[in-house]
C-alpha positions, 0 to 999 in steps of 0.5 A, a space after each residue: 864144437 859150436 862151429 861143428 854143431 852149426 854146420 851139422 844143423 845147416 846140413 840137416 836143414 839142407 837135406 830136409 829142404 831138398 827132400 820137401 822140394 822133391 816131394 812137392 815136385 813128385 806130387 806136382 808132376 802127378 797133378 799135371 799129368 792127371 789134371 785133364 781128368 777133372 770133371 767138366 760138367 754135365 749136359 745141362 739136364 737138371 739133376 741128371 748125374 748120368 750125363 756127367 761121365 767126367 765128373 770125377 778126378 783121380 790125382 792119386 794111384 789106386 794101387 795098394 802095393 806097398 812097393 808103389 812109387 807113390 808110397 815111397 815118398 816118406 820124410 824122416 826127421 833128422 834124428 831118426 838115425 838108422 841103427 838106434 832104437 829111437 831112430 827106428 821108432 821115429 821112422 816107423 811113426 813117419 811111415 805111419 803118418 805118410 800112409 794115413 795121409 795117402 789113404 785119406 787123400 785116396 778116399 777123397 780122390 778115387 772115382 771108383 770108390 764109395 769113399 769118394 762120398 764125404 759126410 756133411 761134417 767132412 764137407 764142412 771141413 772142406 768148405 772151411 779150407 776153401 774159405 780160409 786158405 789162400 794157397 792155390 794148391 790147397 784150394 785146388 785139392 779142396 775144390 776137386 773134392 767138392 766137385 766130385 761130391 757135387 756130382 751126387 744129387 743129395 750132396 748138392 742140397 747138403 753143400 748149399 745148406 752148409 753155405 757152400 755156394 757163396 764160398 765157392 763163388 768167391 773163388 771166381 775172383 782169383 787170378 789163378 786160372 787153374 783154381 778158377 776153372 775148378 771153382 767153375 766146375 764145382 758151380 757147374 755140378 751144383 747148378 744141376 739143381 733148381 734151388 741152386 740155380 735160383 741162388 747162383 743167378 746173381 753170379 751169372 753176369 760175372 761168369 758171363 764176363 769172365 767167360 768172354 774175356 778169358 783167353 780164347 779156347 782156354 779151360 776157364 772159358 770152356 768151364 764158364 760156357 758149360 756153367 752158363 749152358 746149365 743155367 739156361 736149361 730152363 727159360 727163367 734166367 736166359 734173359 740175363 745173357 741178352 746183352 752178351 749174345 753178340 760176344 758169344 757169336 764172336 767166340 763161336 766164329 773165332 774158337 776151335 771146334 770144342 769151343 764152337 760145340 759148347 757155344 752151340 749148346 748154349 745157343 740151342 737153349 736160347 733158340 728154343 725159347 720164343 722170348 729170346 728170339 728177338 734178342 738173338 736176331 738183334 745180335 751182331 754176327 761176324 761177317 764170317 758166319 756164312 763161310 762156316 757152310 763150307 766143306 771144310 767145316 765140321 758136319 756136326 757144327 753145320 747141322 747144329 747151327 742149322 737147327 738153331 737157325 730153324 728154331 729162331 725162324 719158327 719162333 719169329 712171327 714175321 708177319 706180326 713183326 713186320 713193322 719193327 723189322 727196320 729196327 734191326 741194325 746192319 750186321 745183325 742176325 736178322 740181316 743175315 737171314 734177310 740176305 739169304 739169297 746172297 748167302 744161298 749163292 755161297 751155301 746152296 751153291 756148294 754142289 761139291 760138298 761131300 755130305 749130302 745131308 748138309 746140302 739137304 738141310 741147308 736147302 730146307 732151311 732156305 726154303 722155309 726162310 723164303 716162305 716166311 719172309 716172302 709169303 706167296 700172297 705177296 708174290 
């Protein structure tokens, strides 16, 4: 009798374990299929939620049909035997618990419902989960909920007042790339706020280092670039990136199209600040920078890069800075500008370029650069 009882308990344990593994597999598969729906930050406009179209993530179905496949996953205890009164009550309780859990998650995850907005008390609970949990899947779910709520302007102040900024920033030390990406997205949404930016500036160096050293074109790298772009919308914290500009030029040259565009947004912010002009000109640029001006490169990449070059050229006082021009080292952006005639052979000589606007913009930039570097009075 004792042996049969042990066999029964072992069998029940195997059944329960298999059911739990199946549920985890189903949920994990759904998360992987929908992970690209996670918010990836705004355009960098302070307190402009309208420019963050992807600031929601829905990892669960919004279908209210009781026959939905996602709702069929219910774990029943081993004593919930079919055909007995006690078993019927136990199965009913299990179904009710599963339904309540599903609806609670839907309320947090659905992007199309007012239930997405959590109360301050609920936000406090989510922050406690982020602070105390070490399990990646719990951290991921909690950060998704925070990221969704941080897309709302009034919630950014609440999360800050609840002490959420250092709690989320602490997650940047994790080695899990998925969790780190979600933390960067939350910080990106929170950074669209002047007071939050003031408190987040202490993490800029860490974010900058992590962005540069992350795997090229990875989600973590792109999320870090978006956060840095938001943090440099104003001129106040741009100087903190001065020592990393050369690394960003390297990312721009080596990255794919998405990475290029994100680095260009960062450079556009820096190039509009006259105080950063000298830092940009000192930066070491890859020798392949001139080769970007060819007909194989994306037209928008070339045009945005030309806008950046024009801003730098306009902000730099060539005559006033003539005594210090020799201080720029070989391979710097300044030397790239100074050797514009060599570049012109490659750039202006692209008569076969399929886009007329690119040729006009390049010619205009080269003419302005020549006027600044070689004034007519010196001819």
